[in-house]
C-alpha positions as CSV (number, residue, x, y, z in Angstrom):
1,M,6.3,-22.9,-17.2
2,K,10.3,-23.9,-18.3
3,S,11.5,-27.3,-16.8
4,E,14.0,-25.2,-15.2
5,T,11.8,-23.3,-13.3
6,Q,9.4,-26.2,-12.5
7,K,11.9,-27.9,-10.6
8,K,12.9,-25.0,-8.6
9,F,9.5,-24.2,-7.9
10,N,9.1,-27.6,-6.7
11,Q,12.6,-27.2,-4.5
12,L,10.9,-24.3,-2.9
13,K,7.6,-25.4,-2.1
14,E,9.8,-28.7,-0.7
15,Y,11.9,-26.5,1.1
16,L,8.6,-24.6,2.8
17,E,7.3,-27.9,3.9
18,N,10.2,-29.4,5.7
19,L,10.7,-26.3,7.3
20,G,7.0,-26.2,8.5
21,E,6.4,-22.4,8.7
22,A,6.8,-19.4,7.2
23,A,7.2,-16.2,8.9
24,V,7.4,-13.8,5.3
25,A,8.6,-10.0,5.8
26,F,5.8,-9.2,3.6
27,S,5.9,-5.6,1.6
28,G,3.5,-6.6,-1.5
29,G,6.1,-6.6,-3.9
30,T,6.7,-9.3,-6.1
31,D,9.4,-11.7,-4.6
32,S,7.2,-11.7,-1.4
33,T,3.9,-11.7,-2.7
34,L,5.2,-15.2,-4.3
35,L,6.7,-16.6,-1.3
36,L,4.1,-15.8,1.0
37,A,1.0,-17.0,-1.3
38,V,3.4,-20.3,-2.2
39,A,3.7,-20.8,1.5
40,R,0.1,-20.1,2.3
41,D,-1.3,-23.3,-0.3
42,I,1.5,-25.7,1.3
43,P,-0.7,-28.1,3.5
44,G,0.1,-28.2,7.1
45,V,3.0,-24.7,6.8
46,K,1.9,-22.3,9.5
47,T,1.7,-18.9,7.4
48,L,2.5,-15.4,8.9
49,A,2.8,-11.9,7.0
50,I,4.9,-9.3,8.9
51,T,4.6,-6.0,7.2
52,A,6.8,-3.1,8.3
53,K,5.3,0.1,8.4
54,T,7.7,3.1,8.1
55,P,7.9,6.5,6.9
56,Y,10.0,5.5,4.4
57,M,7.3,3.3,2.6
58,P,4.6,4.1,0.3
59,D,1.2,3.9,1.5
60,W,-0.3,2.9,-1.5
61,E,2.0,-0.7,-1.4
62,L,1.0,-1.2,2.5
63,K,-2.7,-0.9,1.4
64,E,-1.9,-3.5,-1.6
65,A,-0.4,-5.5,0.7
66,E,-3.3,-5.8,3.4
67,E,-5.7,-6.2,0.3
68,F,-3.6,-9.2,-0.9
69,I,-3.5,-10.4,2.6
70,R,-7.2,-10.1,3.0
71,K,-7.8,-12.2,-0.3
72,K,-5.7,-14.6,1.2
73,D,-7.1,-14.8,4.9
74,I,-3.6,-15.3,5.7
75,E,-2.3,-13.6,9.7
76,Q,-0.9,-10.4,9.4
77,V,1.2,-8.2,11.9
78,V,1.7,-4.7,11.0
79,V,5.1,-3.6,12.6
80,T,4.8,0.4,12.9
81,L,8.7,1.7,13.0
82,G,10.1,5.4,13.0
83,I,13.0,6.3,11.3
84,H,15.9,4.9,12.9
85,E,18.5,7.2,14.4
86,S,21.2,5.2,12.9
87,I,20.0,6.7,9.3
88,Q,18.6,9.6,10.1
89,N,21.3,11.5,7.8
90,N,20.8,8.7,5.3
91,P,24.4,7.1,5.6
92,P,25.6,5.6,2.5
93,E,25.7,2.4,4.8
94,R,21.5,3.3,5.5
95,C,20.1,0.0,3.7
96,Y,22.7,-2.1,5.6
97,L,21.4,-0.2,8.9
98,C,18.1,0.0,8.1
99,K,18.0,-3.8,7.4
100,S,19.5,-4.4,11.0
101,S,16.9,-2.5,12.7
102,L,14.1,-3.2,11.1
103,F,14.6,-7.4,11.0
104,K,15.5,-7.1,14.5
105,A,11.4,-5.7,15.5
106,L,10.7,-8.6,12.4
107,I,12.4,-11.1,14.5
108,E,10.8,-10.2,17.3
109,A,7.3,-9.9,16.3
110,A,7.2,-13.2,14.8
111,T,8.8,-15.0,17.9
112,S,5.6,-13.4,20.2
113,K,3.5,-15.7,17.6
114,G,5.4,-18.8,18.3
115,F,7.3,-18.9,14.7
116,T,10.9,-19.7,14.9
117,H,12.8,-18.2,11.6
118,V,11.8,-15.5,9.3
119,M,12.5,-15.3,5.9
120,D,12.4,-12.6,3.4
121,G,12.2,-12.4,-0.7
122,T,15.4,-12.3,-1.6
123,N,15.9,-14.0,-4.8
124,A,19.5,-14.9,-7.0
125,S,18.9,-12.0,-9.0
126,D,19.7,-9.6,-6.2
127,T,23.2,-11.4,-5.4
128,L,24.3,-9.3,-8.8
129,D,23.5,-5.7,-7.9
130,Y,24.8,-3.6,-5.0
131,R,22.4,-4.6,-2.0
132,P,24.3,-3.9,1.2
133,G,21.1,-4.8,3.1
134,L,21.9,-9.0,2.4
135,R,24.6,-8.9,4.9
136,A,22.1,-7.5,7.6
137,L,20.0,-10.1,6.5
138,R,22.9,-13.0,6.7
139,E,23.5,-11.6,10.3
140,L,20.2,-12.4,12.0
141,K,20.0,-15.3,10.4
142,I,16.9,-14.4,8.1
143,K,15.9,-17.3,5.6
144,S,16.0,-16.3,1.7
145,P,14.0,-19.2,0.4
146,L,14.1,-17.7,-3.6
147,L,17.6,-17.2,-3.3
148,E,18.7,-20.7,-1.2
149,T,16.4,-22.5,-4.8
150,G,18.4,-20.5,-6.7
151,I,15.1,-18.5,-7.9
152,T,16.1,-15.5,-10.4
153,K,13.9,-12.3,-10.6
154,N,12.6,-13.4,-14.2
155,E,11.8,-17.0,-12.7
156,V,9.7,-14.9,-10.3
157,R,7.8,-13.1,-12.8
158,E,7.5,-16.6,-14.9
159,I,5.8,-18.3,-11.8
160,S,3.9,-15.4,-9.9
161,A,1.9,-15.2,-13.7
162,E,1.4,-18.9,-13.8
163,L,-0.4,-18.4,-10.2
164,N,-2.1,-15.8,-11.4
165,L,-0.5,-13.2,-8.9
166,P,-1.4,-9.8,-9.5
167,T,2.1,-8.5,-9.1
168,W,3.5,-11.1,-11.6
169,N,4.4,-8.0,-13.6
170,K,4.6,-5.5,-10.7
171,P,8.0,-2.9,-10.8
172,A,10.6,-3.4,-8.6
173,Y,9.7,-0.5,-6.1
174,A,12.6,0.6,-3.7
175,C,11.9,2.6,-0.7
176,L,11.7,6.3,-0.4
177,L,15.0,6.6,1.3
178,T,16.5,6.2,-2.6
179,R,14.9,9.3,-3.8
180,L,17.5,11.6,-1.6
181,P,21.1,12.4,-1.7
182,F,23.2,10.8,1.1
183,N,24.6,12.8,3.8
184,Q,21.1,14.7,4.4
185,T,18.6,14.9,6.9
186,I,15.4,13.1,6.2
187,E,12.6,14.9,6.9
188,E,8.9,13.4,6.8
189,K,7.5,15.9,4.8
190,E,10.0,15.4,2.0
191,L,8.7,12.1,1.7
192,K,5.1,12.3,1.4
193,A,6.0,15.0,-1.2
194,I,8.2,12.2,-3.5
195,E,5.5,10.0,-2.8
196,K,2.7,12.3,-3.9
197,A,5.0,12.9,-7.1
198,E,5.4,9.4,-8.0
199,V,1.7,8.2,-7.1
200,Y,0.5,11.2,-9.7
201,L,3.0,10.3,-12.6
202,M,1.8,6.5,-11.9
203,E,-1.9,7.5,-12.7
204,K,-0.9,9.6,-15.8
205,G,0.5,5.8,-16.9
206,Y,3.8,5.8,-15.6
207,R,4.8,2.5,-13.8
208,E,8.3,2.5,-14.3
209,V,9.5,6.5,-12.6
210,R,11.4,7.6,-9.7
211,V,11.2,10.9,-8.6
212,R,14.6,12.1,-7.1
213,K,15.0,15.2,-4.5
214,H,17.7,17.6,-5.1
215,N,17.0,20.2,-2.6
216,N,13.8,21.8,-4.3
217,L,14.5,20.1,-7.3
218,A,12.7,17.1,-8.5
219,R,14.4,15.2,-10.8
220,I,12.1,12.6,-12.9
221,E,13.4,9.3,-13.9
222,L,11.7,7.6,-17.0
223,P,12.9,4.6,-19.1
224,I,14.7,6.1,-22.1
225,E,11.7,5.2,-24.7
226,K,9.0,7.4,-22.5
227,I,11.0,10.5,-21.9
228,G,10.1,11.7,-25.6
229,P,6.2,11.4,-25.8
230,F,6.4,12.8,-22.0
231,M,8.1,15.9,-22.7
232,A,5.4,16.4,-25.5
233,R,2.4,15.7,-23.5
234,P,-0.2,18.6,-23.7
235,D,-0.7,18.4,-20.2
236,L,3.0,18.7,-19.4
237,H,2.2,22.0,-17.4
238,E,-0.1,20.5,-15.9
239,I,1.9,17.7,-14.5
240,V,4.8,20.1,-14.0
241,D,2.4,22.5,-11.9
242,F,1.1,19.7,-9.6
243,I,4.3,18.4,-8.7
244,R,5.6,22.1,-7.7
245,E,2.7,21.8,-5.4
246,T,3.8,19.0,-3.7
247,G,6.6,21.2,-2.6
248,F,9.4,21.4,-5.2
249,T,10.4,24.4,-7.0
250,Y,12.2,23.1,-10.1
251,V,11.2,20.4,-12.3
252,T,13.4,18.5,-14.8
253,V,13.5,14.9,-16.7
254,D,16.8,12.8,-16.5
255,L,18.1,12.2,-20.2
256,A,19.8,9.4,-18.7
257,G,16.3,7.4,-18.1
258,Y,15.3,5.2,-15.5
259,A,17.5,3.2,-13.3
260,T,17.3,1.8,-10.1
261,G,19.4,2.8,-7.6
262,S,21.0,6.0,-9.6
263,F,22.4,7.4,-6.4
264,N,24.1,4.5,-5.5
265,Q,27.3,5.9,-7.8
266,E,28.2,8.6,-5.5
267,I,28.8,5.9,-2.4
268,P,32.5,5.5,-1.7
269,D,34.3,2.2,-2.5
270,S,35.3,2.0,1.1
271,V,32.2,1.5,2.0
272,R,31.0,-0.6,-1.2
273,E,33.9,-3.1,-0.1
274,E,32.5,-3.9,3.5
275,N,29.2,-5.1,1.8
C-alpha cells in the first residue's frame, strides 16, 4: 500500500475507533463494503449494516451484500421501501429526493438499534462529479468517513485489494433509475426488464455495462474498446433476441461508449446549481 494511502487508512481506523459505532448504509458496493469491513475489524466498535431494498436496486447486488454479511458475521437490517411519491416521475432532482427519503428510513432503523449516527460510503472522488444526493446527506448529517479522511476511489480499491475484499475491482453500479430518461413515470416492470438485460450481458462477460431505456428502445453502453468485438460476436443475434424478449422492441449500441450518468446531460442548469 502506498505511504499516503496507508496514512489515510490509519486515519480512517482512528476515526471509526473514536466514534465507537458504525451503522453503515450498506449496498454491497466497493465503498460501503470497505467501510463496513474496516469498522467490523476494529475491537470495541459496534457495527451494523443497514441495507435498503427497493424496486430500483438490483436483486443480484442485494444478494451479494447479504453473502458478504454472512461471511463477516455482521448484524444486518434490511429496510424495504417502495418508489417514493416524490420520485415517481423520475424528476431531474431524483437523486436528492431519493436520498432524502431513503436515508430518513435508514436513520430510523439505526436509531431503533441504539445507534446515534448513520454513515455512508461517499469517497473523496465523488465530489468531482455531479452528485445531487450529497446535499441530502449533508442535510441529514450523515457521516462519510471515506470522504472526511480524503480517501479517493482509487485508494478505496487499493485498500480493498490489500484487505482481500471481493469488491476491490467491482465496477460502479448506480441504481436502475439512472437507466431511464427524466420526467417519465417509473414502471417496476421496466426496471425488471433493464435488470434482466444487464445481468444477461454481465454473464456474457461485460462487467461494465448499462442498458438505457428510451421508450421501447434499449441503448447498450459498453467500453469503447469492447464495442467492435461485441458487434462481431457470432451469437449477437441471440443476444438481441434475448433483450427483445425482456420487453424491448429495438436494440442498439451507443457508439459513444460506456459512461456513468449519461442521462445527466439532460439536467437543466438551474437544477445543477441547486446541488
